[in-house]
N, C-alpha and C positions, 0 to 999 in steps of 0.2 A: 265714436265716444271713447273717452279715456278709460272708462270702467272696463270695457272689453279687454283692453291691453293689460290692465292690472289683474283681471281675473285670469288671463292666460299666463301671466308671469307667476301668479300665486299657484296656479295649477301645476306649472312646470316645476316649481320649487317644492311644493308640499307633496306632490304625487310620489316622487321617489322616497321622500321621508316616511310617508305612510307605509309604503311597501317595506322599507327597512324595519320599521317598528313592528309590522305584522310578522316579519321573519323572526325578529327577536322574540316575540311572544310565542311563536311556534316552537322555537328552540327551547325556551323555558319550559313549555308544556312537555316536550319530548324528554327533556332532562328529568323532570319530576316523574314521568311515567317509568323511565328506565331505572331510576334509583329505587 
């Protein structure tokens, strides 16, 4: 099925993006705590 390949591509593309956004959120939280 084509859907399987699309899901794999989406997972590979959005996986790293989600990790980056989580890191950015963590950085913002730590900055607020330190200030």
